[in-house]
C-alpha positions in Angstrom: 18.1 -11.7 -7.8 15.7 -10.0 -9.9 16.4 -6.3 -11.2 13.5 -3.7 -11.6 13.2 -4.5 -15.1 12.8 -8.3 -14.3 9.9 -8.3 -11.9 6.7 -9.8 -13.1 3.4 -8.0 -13.5 2.1 -9.0 -10.2 4.9 -7.6 -8.3 4.6 -4.1 -9.9 1.4 -3.6 -8.0 3.5 -3.8 -4.7 6.1 -1.0 -5.7 6.0 2.0 -3.4 4.6 4.3 -6.4 4.5 7.5 -4.6 8.2 7.0 -3.3 9.0 6.2 -6.9 7.5 9.2 -8.0 9.3 11.3 -5.3 12.5 9.6 -6.3 12.0 10.7 -9.9 10.9 14.4 -9.1 13.7 15.9 -11.2 13.2 13.8 -14.2 9.4 14.5 -14.0 10.0 18.1 -13.4 7.8 18.1 -10.2 7.0 21.6 -8.6 7.8 22.1 -5.1 4.1 22.1 -4.3 3.6 18.6 -6.1 6.5 17.2 -4.0 5.1 18.6 -0.7 1.6 17.0 -1.7 3.2 13.5 -2.5 5.2 13.6 0.9 2.0 14.5 2.6 0.3 11.5 0.9 3.1 9.1 1.4 3.5 10.1 5.1 -0.2 10.1 5.8 -0.7 6.6 4.3 2.3 5.3 6.1 0.9 6.5 9.5 -2.5 4.9 8.6 -0.9 1.7 7.5 0.9 1.4 10.8 -2.4 1.7 12.7 -4.2 -0.8 10.4 -1.2 -3.1 10.6 -1.2 -3.0 14.5 -5.1 -3.7 14.4 -4.4 -6.7 12.2 -1.7 -8.1 14.4 -4.0 -7.8 17.4 -6.7 -9.6 15.6 -4.0 -12.3 14.6 -3.1 -12.5 18.4 -6.8 -12.9 19.3 -7.2 -15.6 16.8 -4.2 -17.6 18.0 -6.0 -17.5 21.4 -9.0 -19.2 20.0 -7.3 -22.2 18.5 -5.6 -25.0 20.2 -5.8 -28.7 21.0 -9.2 -28.6 22.7 -12.5 -27.8 21.2 -12.5 -24.8 19.0 -15.5 -22.3 18.7 -15.5 -22.1 14.9 -18.0 -19.2 14.9 -15.6 -17.0 16.9 -12.7 -18.1 14.6 -14.8 -17.4 11.6 -15.6 -13.8 12.9 -11.8 -13.2 13.6 -10.8 -14.4 10.2 -13.5 -12.2 8.6 -12.0 -9.3 10.6 -8.5 -9.9 9.7 -9.4 -10.1 5.9 -11.5 -6.9 6.2 -8.5 -5.2 7.5 -6.2 -6.5 5.0 -8.8 -5.5 2.3 -9.0 -2.0 3.7 -5.2 -1.7 3.8 -4.7 -2.7 0.3 -7.6 -0.5 -0.9 -6.3 2.5 0.8 -2.9 1.9 -0.8 -4.5 1.9 -4.2 -6.4 5.0 -3.4 -3.5 6.9 -2.3 -1.6 5.9 -5.3 -4.5 7.3 -7.6 -4.4 10.5 -5.5 -0.7 10.7 -6.2 -1.1 10.1 -9.9 -3.8 12.8 -10.0 -1.2 15.3 -8.7 0.9 14.9 -11.8 0.0 16.7 -15.0 -1.0 14.6 -17.8 2.6 14.9 -19.4 4.4 14.2 -16.1 2.1 11.0 -15.9 3.0 9.9 -19.4 6.7 10.4 -18.5 6.2 8.5 -15.2 4.6 5.5 -17.0 7.7 5.4 -19.3 10.3 5.6 -16.4 8.3 3.2 -14.4 8.6 0.5 -17.1 12.4 0.6 -16.8 
């Protein structure tokens, strides 16, 4: 089992950075207003992510219906695959945008401290 300090560089992109900021609110000296804004960002993203994930699940179910032992309409399969990848890309990009919005809520000093604490 890997601890936080043992994670590879690729897995740090998947950390819930807004939640980490909120967990470190005292160490970072976040104001009540900053905490509220971060909660709003996190909750808004969670709601949007649920909607996008549900859409992705539907596309994947549709794709499952298109393939089978008989002839497969490859154009329809390709369209569904592209639709699924577009949703995945949108979901990931939305996450990165929200993280950047969260970082922008912090002061430069708080961002510096956050970067140090996040390395641990």
